[in-house]
C-alpha positions, 0 to 999 in steps of 0.5 A: 487561469491555470489549466488542469494540465498545467497543474499536473505539470507542476509536479512533472506528472502530466498523463504521459507515457513516461509517467505510465512507464514508471508505474509499469516498472513499479508493478512489473506490468506490460502497457496494454495501451488502453484507458478506462475511466469508470466512476468510483463509488463512495463508501463509509469504509472502502471494501478493502476494509470490510473483508474477514482480514484487512490491513491495519497499520505499518511500521517503518524504521527511520533514521530522520524522524522529523523529516519522515514525519513531515513528509507523511503529514505534508503528503497525506495530511495524517494526524499525530496520534502519539509522539515520543523521541523513539516513535511517532504514530500517525493516523486518521481520526484516532486510527493508527496507520503509520508507526515511525520508529526512530533508528538514527544510526540504521543503515539504509536498506538496499532495494535488492533485499527482501522488504517493503516494495510499497505501502498502499494508502487507499483513498475512500473515493475517486473524489478524494483521490482527485483532491489529493492529486491536486494537493500533491501537484500544487506542492510540487511533489515528485512522483515515480509513475501512475497507472490504471489497474482496471480495479483501481487508479494509482500513483506511485512515490518514494519517501525520503528514505527510499520506502515505496508508496502507492496512493490510489482509489478503487473502482467499485467491486461490481466493476471488477472482472473475475474469471473464477478466482482470478481478477483482471488487473493491468497497467494502463495509462492513467487518465489524470484529466478525467480524475480531476475534471470536477476539481478546482485545480487552482487551489488546494482543497485537501486540508486533512486526510479523509476519515476513511483513509486506510492502508489498502494493501502491502506490497513486499519484496521477497526472496522466493514467491513459492515460499512467500505463498506458503507463508501468506497463503498457507499460514496467514490464510490469504487467497490467491487472486492473480497468479501466473506472472513471473516473480509475483503473486497477489493475495487477498481476503474476501475477494478484494483484488489484493491485500498482499502483493509479493514479488522477486523482481529485485530481490530473488534469492534474498535471505533474512533481512537485517533488522538493524536497517531501515525499512518495514519493521512490521505490518498488521492484519486486523481480524474481526471474527474470533473464529478466523483468529482462532483458525490462524492460531491453529495454523501457526501451532500446526506448523510449530510456530507459537508466534509472539504474544502482542496486545490483542493478538499474535506476531509472527515473522515471515521467512525474511524477518518482516513481522506480521501482526494478527490483531483483533479488529 
């Protein structure tokens, strides 16, 4: 009988130091050499989606629409919400998560410019994450790395056009450690065997994306962290949850560990993005409270920024040209 370890090796991601270091590089962290394996809670919607602001959808400009559509539908089992020659919208249970905008002649965006670091898809529970890991392993999916971040357990991949992806599940917020307004996160080796211990690793049981699958956070490459904070913190209203590491900041709403990550590890000094290239076109932040939405619009107006009127909200470009859409939840 195929063992869990053999299943993991099908996708070349046994819980090894090599896999860990891929995640260390992905998150710019330092391996602390410890492993945690607290159970994860199940909720109708993850905590990341219960905060005053939360990530809605993301849009990628892509060259090969068919290939990219197949990749995300095979990887995550997202369903098709709408389909045209110029744009495909994928999501779960009628909720749009990923827009693929067809730009067949677009040059590929360089990884050294400002843009997308990764889109992070949040599994509703650890069991969902386990089912998905077995699915990905049996499909021989290439991975970049894995990590235990204390607040979450994560895997990292790259899509066919170079866009980063994280697939992860959170530990219960009650288990997160805070010192004031700073949450403890790390990059430790992921105990994959512990995650899939209750799964039948000989067969794929991930037949559809869980109904509560959402984008938990967006991690962006920026040209300057201070300037990025001025925008995402000062104008958009996110709050810092982890600072102090060179070239990176994590920001959130409602004490989630982070809805937005920004870093300059590969992109320090970058200027405006080329909107004709592939990569992240926009992402949305959903706001449930009318008072919060009004406050954000006041902040933009005070900064002399009217933004672009869009359905149910307003769109505003960050300092590097990525559009952030503030929409009514």
